[in-house]
Structures are given as C-alpha cells and as structure tokens.
N, C-alpha and C positions, 0 to 999 in steps of 0.2 A: 614613371615611378610605379613600382609594384605595389599592389594593394594586399593588405593582410586581412583575411577573412577569418574571424574567430567567433563561432557560435557559442551560446551559453552551454549547449549540450557538450560541445567539444572541450570547452574550458573546464567544465565540471568533471568530465571524464578523466582528464589529465590530472587536475588538482586533487580530486577525490582519491584516485589511485595512489598518488604520491603520499598524500596525508595518511591514508589508511594503512599503507605499508609501513610508515614510520610508527604509527600508533601500535600496530600489531607487533612491531619489533621491540616495543617497550621503551621508546625514546622518552626521556624524562621531560623534554620540552613540551610534551603534550599532556602532562599530568593535570594541567589546568582544566581539561575537559571534565574531570570529575569533581571540580570545585565550583559550587554555585556562586561563591563570592569573589571569584577571580576576575580582575578587571579586564584581562585579555578576553576571557570567555564572554563577558558582558558586551564588549565591543563587537565580537563576532556575531552575537545574537542580534545586536542592533543592525548589523550589516545584513543578516538574513532577513530581518523584517523589511528593510529597505529593498532588498532584491525581490522579495515577494510582491511588494507594492508596485515596483517599477515594471516587473514582468507582466503583472496583471494589466497594467496600463498600456504596455507596448504591444502585447500579442493578442489581447482580448480574451473573452471567455470561451469562444467556440473554435479557436484555431486547433487544427488536428495535428496529432503526432504523425510523423512519417510512417507510411505503410509500405511494405515490401512485396515482391513477387514470391510465389512458392519456390521458385528455383534458388532463391537466396537463403532458404532454410538448409543449413549445412550439417546440423547435428541436433540431437535431442536437447530439450531445455535442461540446463544444468540445475539439479537440485542444490539448494544450499540452506543454511540455517537449520531449523528443526525439520526433520523429514518423516517423523513418525510419532505424533503426540501419544503420551501414555496416560492421559487423564481417563478416569473410568468412563465418563460420558462418551468420549471419542472412541475408546476401544469397543464399547457396546455398539456404537453406530457401525463401526467397521465390521464387527461380527455379523451384523444383520444387513450388510451390503447397503448401508445408508437408507434403508427403507423407512426408518423412523426419523430421519433428519428433517428439521424445520429451520428455515431462515426467517428470522424475526425482524420487523421494523418497529422500533419502540421510541419512547421519549416524547419529544415535542411534535406530536402528530395528532391529527383529529381522530384517527382510528388506528390502533395497533393491529398489525396484520402478520401472518406467518404463512410460509409456503413450503411444500414438500419439494424434494428434488425433481420428482416427475412434473409437478406444476411449473417449476422454473424452466424445465426443458420444453414445456409446451407454450411458453410465452414467446413473444417476438425474438428472433435470433439475430445476433450480429457476430460475424467472424472477422478477425483482423490479424494481419501478419505484421508484427511490430518488433522492435528491438528492446530487449530487457537490458538496462544498464545498471550494473551493480556498483555500489560505492566502493567495493573492493578493487575495482578497476577492470573487470571483465564484462563482456556483453554477449548476447545470444539472440538470434532472430528465431521467432516461433509463431505459430498460428494459434490464436486463442478464440474459443467459441463460447458464447454465453448470451445472457439477456441483459440489456441495459439497466443499470441500477435506477435510472430516472423513472422508468415505468412503475417500479415498485414504490418509489417515493410518491409518485402521483396517486397511486392507490391509497396510500396511507394519509395523504393530504398534510404535507409538512406545514406546521404553523409559522406565521410570519416572524416570530421572535427567534426561531432557530437560526444558528449561525454556522454550526459545524455538524459533521457526521462522524461518530466514533464507531470504529469497527472492532468488535469483540471476537476473539478467536479461541479455539480449543487448544491452541499451541502453548504447551507449558515449556516455554523457552528457557526458563531458569528455575532452580529450586533453592529456596532459602530455608532458614531455621523455622520460619512460620508456615512453610508449605510452598506450593507451586506459585511461580510468577507467570501469569498468562500474557501472551502477546496481545497487544492492541495497537491500533493506529487511528488516525483521524485525518480529515480533510475539510476544507471549506465546502460550501454548497456548490460553488462553481465547478470544482472537480467532481463532486458527487453526481451532478447533473450532466456532466460532459458526455457527448455521444459515444466516446470511446471508453468510458468507465463502465465496464461490464462485469457481471457476476459470472465468472468463467467456470464451466463444468467440462470443457473439452480442450485438449491440447494436441495440436498436430493431427487432427481428425481422429483422435482416440479419446476415450474417457480420461478425464484429468487423473493422473496417478496420485497416490497418497504422498509420495515424495515431493510432489509439486503443489500440494495443498488441497487434495480432495476432501470433501466433495465440491466445495466452492472456494475459489480464489478471486478476490477483487483485483481487476486490472485498472490502474489509473495511469494511462500510457504516457502522460506528460510528466511523470515523476520517476525518481530513482527506485531501484528494486525494493528497498525496505518499506516503501509506501504501497506495496502490493500485498496486502495481508492474506495469508493462507489460512485454511481450516476455519473459515469464517462462519459464525452462527448468528450474530446479531448486529444490526445497524441501528445505532441509537442517535437520535437527533437532539442536540443540546445547544445552549447559548453560551457555555463556558466549559473550557477544558480542564480547569484547575482541580476538579474532584477526582480525576482519573490518574492512576499511577502517581508520578511525582509532579503532575500538573503541566507537563510540557507537550502533551498531545500524542505520545506514542512511546513504545518500549525503548527504541533506540534514541528518540529525542530525550527521554529521561536520562539517557547516558551520554548526552553531548551532541547528538546529531541535529542538523537543521530540520525544523518542523516542516517547512514547505517542500523541500526536496525536489523542486522543479527542474526540468531539463528542457 
C-alpha cells in the first residue's frame, strides 16, 4: 500500500495559494473574512487555535526550520507588500543612511533598551539559508544574516507575566481618513526566543535592501511570510494583544488571517 506523506508546510502552501487566489479574485464566498460575527469565520478561528496548540505539542519549542545550501539560492528575494515606507521618521533615517536608527525593546521588561544598527551588527551573528513561504502561494530561498532576537530579550530581562512580543514597524501599509495605518505583527515567546528568529540586517551576503525591509527585518522561520515584519523599530513585550490594531495580533490578522501562521 502506498503511503501519502503530507506535511503541514506542504498542505498550507497548497491551501493558502488556492484560498488567496480566490480572495484576490473577489469571490463572494470569502466575504465572511471581513465579518467578525460570521459563524464560519469563528469556526476557522477556533481551528487556528487548535492547530497552534497541536503543533506546539507535536514539534516542540526548539525544532528548526529546514536550512538549505547556497547552491539552492536561484534568485534574489522577491520584494512584496510595502517596499518603501513614506513615514517622515523612516524617510529621515534613509536620508542619513540609518545612522540614527535605534531598535527598542520595551513593555514588560525589567529594563528597556535600545540599539543602533552598528551595535546590532557587532552582536553575535547567525546566518541561515531558508525558504520564505508567502500566503500568496510563492516561495523563495535566501540567505539571511542577523543577530538572534533572544540575546536582546535577555538583556532587557523579560518579566514572567509577558506572553507575547509585538513587533512595531515604520511600514505605513495603508492610509485611512484618520492617517497612516502602520504594519505590526506579534508572536508568542516561543517564536521570539527561537534560535532561528533573527533580527536580519543582511540578505544574500549584502546589506538588507529597503525593498526587503531595511534596516531590520525579523525572520521567524517557522512561519509564513506575513509573520516576518519589515522596517522594524520596536519589540514590545505584553500579556495581551487586544489593545493593538483590531486586537487580532497583526495587520493581516486584523483582516482575517491566521494569527499563528506556522508552517
């Protein structure tokens, strides 16, 4: 009897590609994603919660995402989403070649800290060649270089009551009547402390380009692409996600995506 092997990564890649193509095509059957009170959406959210708990139980906290050889890098990392934020703060940093940039660790920590780009570059370095899987259905293998987020969290001394890390970005992904809507993301502390969760300032042995999130892009390698926030400026430790955005844990989650986004 033949055996069917279907990994969660493979399943999500196929299902996400199919679903996202239908949503982008404007299919009416996906209108429920925009309705918080829709029963179908509520069932899917319950399934997402179950998937998160099951995967945490099955694969453990420290299991690594697959890493590849340099020969498997076939193209440059595809930019997508916002590729050049226009907020005044970000434009000023670009004009000064990020000399005034500071990455901040705030919230539920014993000591709030901040680091310049040069300081981050002089911290312990990790390089990893991994596959970026986008919810739109495409993937790309690239080499990312940066410093593990865990080291910065250790310096700030995360308080025991913290449950999540919220990632604040310069990325003004959407404009509304009340002004810019800035991109944000979040993760649990398992992903924040994971060895492959790095604050990346390098891509394919070059400085991280603006189009790919300069000066710092967080890589959470066991998650889909929208969980890899670009143009990062602050990591805030919290015990509750409800005060941020629409309370779902990220810009795309506020618009119907799965919070966990694991692969």
